[in-house]
N, C-alpha and C positions, 0 to 999 in steps of 0.2 A: 759040602765040597764036591761030592759026586755029581749033584745036580748042576752045579756051576760049571764043572768040566764038560758035562754033557751039553749044556747050552752053548758053551764056547765052541765045541766041536761042530754042533749043528749049524751054528752061525758061520763057521769057517766053510762048511760045505755049501751053504746057501751063497756065500760070497764066491765060492768057486764056480757055481752054476751061473751067477750073474756076470762075473768077470769073463767067463767063457764067451758070453754074448758080446761083451765089450771088446774082447780080443778078436772075435770074428769080425765085428764092425770095424775095428782098427785096421784089419787086413784088407777088407774089401770096400769099406764105406766110401773112401775118397776115390777109389777106382771106379765104383759104380757112379758116383757123382760126376767124375771126369767123363765117363761114357755118355751120360745123359745131358750134361750142361751144355748149352749153346755157347756160353762164355766160360772158357776153361779156368779163368781166374776165380770162378765161383764153385769150383769142384769140391772144396772142403765145406761148402755151406751145409750139406746134410750132417756132417760131423759137428759143425757149429750149432745146428739146431738141437743136437743132443745136449750140448753144454748149456744152451739157452733154456731148454726145458728143465735141466737140472737146477739151474739158478732160480728159475721162477717157481719150481716145485719144492724147494727146500723149506720155505716157511710153511706152506700148507701141509707138507708131509709131517713136520714136527708137531703141528697142532692136531692133525688127524690122529697121530699116534697117542697124543696126550688124551684124546677123547676115547678111542677104541682100544688102545693098548698096542704093544709092539707087534705081537704075532699077527693080528688081523690087519694091522697097517702094512706089514710086509707082504701079506697076501694081496692087498690092493696094489702094491707096487709091482708084484709079479703079473697082475692082470694088465697093467700098462705095458710091461715087457712083451707079453703075448700079443697084444694088439699092435704094438709097434712093429714087431716082426712080420705080422700078416700084412700090414699096410706097406712095409718095405718090399715084400715079395710082389704085391700087386703093382707097386710103382715100377719095378723093374720089368714086370710082364707087359705093362701097357706103355712103357717108355715115358713115364711122367717124372720129370725132375722135381717138380713142386710137391708131388705126392711123396716122393722119396724124402723130401725135407720134412713133411708132416709125420712120416714114420719115425724119423730121427727125433722129432720133438717129443713124441710119445715115449720113445726110449729114454729120453732125458728125464721125463717125469718119473719113470721107473727108477732111474739112477738116483733121484732125490731121496727115494725111500731106502734104496740099497746103501746109500752113504751112512745111514744110521745103524747099520750092523755093528760098527765099531763101538758106538756109544752104548748100544744094547749089551754088548759084551762087557764093557766097563762097569755097567750097572749091575751085572750078574755076579761080580766078584768083590772081594774086599778092596778097599781103596789102595793099599800098597801093591796090589796085583793088577791094577788097571793097565799100566803100560804093557805088561806081558799079555794080557787078554786082548788088547787092541792089536798088538803085534801078531798074535797067533791067529786071530780072525783074518787078518790080511794075508796070512800064508795060504789061505784057500785059493788065492789067485795064482799060486805056483802051479797047481794042477791045471788051472785054466790057461796058463801060458802055453801049454801044449795042445789042449783040447780045441780052443778057439781057432788058432791058425791052421791046425790040421783039418778041422771041419771046413774051413774056408777053402783050403787047397783041394780037399777031396770032393767037395760038392759044387765048386764054382761052375762047372760046365755040365752038370746034370740037368735033366728036365728040359733040354732044348734051348732055353734062354739063360744066358750067363747070369749067375748070382741068385736066381730065383730060389733054388734049392738051399743055398746058403742062408737066405733070409728065413726060410721055412724051418731051419734048425732052431731058431730063436724061441718060438712058442714051445717047442719040446723041452728046451732048457728051463723055461719058465715053469713048466709042469713039474720038473724035477725039484725046483725050489719050493713050490707049493706043497709037495709031498713031504719034503724034509721039515717044513714048518709045523707039521702036525705033531712032531715030537718036542717042540719048544715048550718049556715051562719057565718062562721068564718071570722074575719078581715084579709085581705091580708097584711102580714107583709113584708115590703119592706126592703131589705138589701142593703143599699147604699154603694157604693165603693168610698171612699174619699181618695185620695192619701196621704200616710203618717199617716193616722188616724187609720186604721185597723191593729190590732196587729197580728203577727203570732200565730198559735195555741199553740206553746210551751210557749210563753209569758203569755198566758191566764192560761195554765195548771200550771205554776210555782207559781202562786199566792198562798200564804198560805191559804187564804179563799177558793179558788177553791179546793186545795188539801184536806183541812179539810172536805169540802162538799162531794167530791167524795169518800174519804176514809170512811166517815160515811155511805154513800149509799152502797158502795161495801161490807163493813163489815156487815152491817145489812142484806143485801141481801144474802151474802155468808153464814152467820150463819144460817139464815132461810132456805136457800136452802139445806144446809148440813143436817139439821134435817128433813126437809120435804121430801127430796128425799129418805132418808133411812128409815123413819118411817113406811110406809106401809109394806115394806119387813121385817123389824124387828118385827112388830106386828104379821104378819101372818106366815112368814116362819121361824122366829127365836125363837119366844116366844109363839107360839101355840094359838094365838087368831084368830078370824075369819075376813073375808072380811067386814062384817057389823061393826066390831070394828074399822077396819082401816078407813072405810068411816066416822064413827062417829068422830074419832080423827081429820081427815082432815077437816070435816065440821067446827068443833069448832076452829081449827087452822086458818081457813079462816075468821071466825068471829073475832078472835083476830087480824088478819091482817087489817081488814077493818072497824070494828065497831068504833075504835078510830078516824076514819076520820071525825066523826061528831064534834069532839072537838079539834083535833090536830091543826087545823088552828088557832083557838082561843087561844090555849095554846102557839103557836109560837108568836102571837101578844102580849101575856101577858109576857112571860119570855124569848123570843128570840129563835133563831134557835139552838144555841150552847147548851143552857141549856136543850132544848127539846131532842137533840141528847144524851146528858149525861144521861138523864132520861131513854132513850131507851136502852143505854148500861147497866144500872142497872137492868132493867127488863129482858134483855137477860141473864144476869148473874144468876138471879133467875131461869130462865128456865133451864139452865144447871144444877144448883143445884138440882132441882126437878127430872130431868132426871137421874141423878146419884143416886138418892135415891131409885129407884126401877123400875121394868118393868111390873107392872100391867097395865091394860088399863087406869086406872085413873092417873097413873104416866105419861104415854104417853099423855093423854088428857091435863093435866095441863101444862106439859112442852111445848107441841106444841101450846097451847093457849097463853102462855106467850111469846114464841118466835115470835108469830104473832104480839102481841102488841109491843114488842121491835122493830120488823121490821118497823112497821108503824111510830113510833116516830123517828127512825133513818133515814128512807127513806124520809118521808115528810119533816123532818127538813133539811136533806141534799139537797133535790130537791129544796126547797125554798131558801136555802143559795146559791146554785150555780147560781140562776137567778140574784144574785146581783154582779156577777163577770165578766159579759160581757155586751157589748153594743148591741143594736139592730142589727148592721151590722156584729156582730160576732156570732150571735145565732146559725147558722147552724154548724159551726166547733166546737163551745163550747159544744153544746148539743151532737154532735156526739162523741166527745172525752169523755165526761162524761159517756155516756151509753156504749161505747166500753170498758172503763176501768172497769165498773161495771160487765158487762157480761162476760168479759174474766176471772174475778175472780170467778163468779158464775159457769162457765164451769169447772173450776178446782175443786171447791168444790163438784160439782155434780159427777164428775168422782171419786173423792176421797171418797165420801160417800159409793159407792158400794164396792170399794176395802177395805175400813176400816171395813165395816159391815161384809163382807164375811170372812175376815182374822182375825179380832180382836174383832168384836162384837159392839153392840150399844154404849157401854161405851166409846169406842175410838172416836166415832163421836162427842160425847159431849165434850170430852177433847180437841179435835182439834178446837172447837169453841173459846177456850180461847185466843189464840194468835190474832185472828181477832178482838175480842173485845178490847184487849189491844192496838192494832194498832189504832183503832178508838179513844180510849181515849187519846192516845198520840197525835194524829192529832188535836183534839179539844184543848188540852192544848197548843200545839205549835201555833195554830191560835190565841188563846186568848193572848198569850205572844206577838205575832207579832202585834196584834191590839193595844195593850197598847204602844208598842214601836214606832209606827208610825201612823199618822192620815190616815184614809182610802182615797184611791184615788177616783176621781169623778166616776170611773166606778164601784167601790165597794159601793158607797153611795146609 
């Protein structure tokens, strides 16, 4: 028990270090893209490159970890973080928009590895504690919610060229993660191959429970990313507020994302994953309503705070639910399929955010969130109907 707690704590701190880089990028990434892009509609393309890199990296990351283990796999991911930060700094220094995109892609590959922190935590504890472990690892992002934007604000204008110093903070944060990983002692999960017992990936994906979990995660992440990617640009470039205002909004957005981690696991144990996801959908609808009500800093603040809370409820609920849909010998392909589907959706919302913001404004981004939330609600209803119609299989129990 002591070892499992130590592992969860270290994974939460690694999560904090990585999310600090993500928060820093969320604050300055689209602004740097806007400064370097000839076509301002492409300003979010560096952020989109991160999500594309994550989507393309999810399957290789899962299989690399299967071969070399979680700890070494996480070190590889931190190496991508370090390289991505250095490439981003060089891109800003030489005023290369396309090099900035390349740095974003490398950061995305790093994110593909970091997404597996939550599953590593779930594997380090007893099955009944998985929701709490996943939730607690995500609370590492709460610290990052202040570190990342504050670093962006403090370093934006250092070293002569705007944002160079901010990007140089990223390799330092990667070094912090690598140091923390030295203390990890994760159990080696063995995937046995028993003839006739391991299902193909399509059989896993077709389960109503798996589909409900994945749709909840991708909708929660898609809506959150749609708003978070566009918000700094909308705040500064479209509605006349300042970089400190954007940093303030992103800080509290990340508080909304990760503060609920202290109780989401307990909430799941009390009311179940599907009810938790439904609550998250409701909170996200409130976020959209606040965003549509106005464009003051306080409207942005409350809307982004609420979408962070909604993301946490939907993502933790979905991540916990998906662990009930596969056996130990199926974890690599199930987790890879889960994260690929999520990040393919996030990549589309990231690219859409810039196009919608440039051509139709902030309101169009908020309206676009509606269909994703409706899809998640439909998936949860369908899974509930399927659960009543048939008893759960041993793999779903």
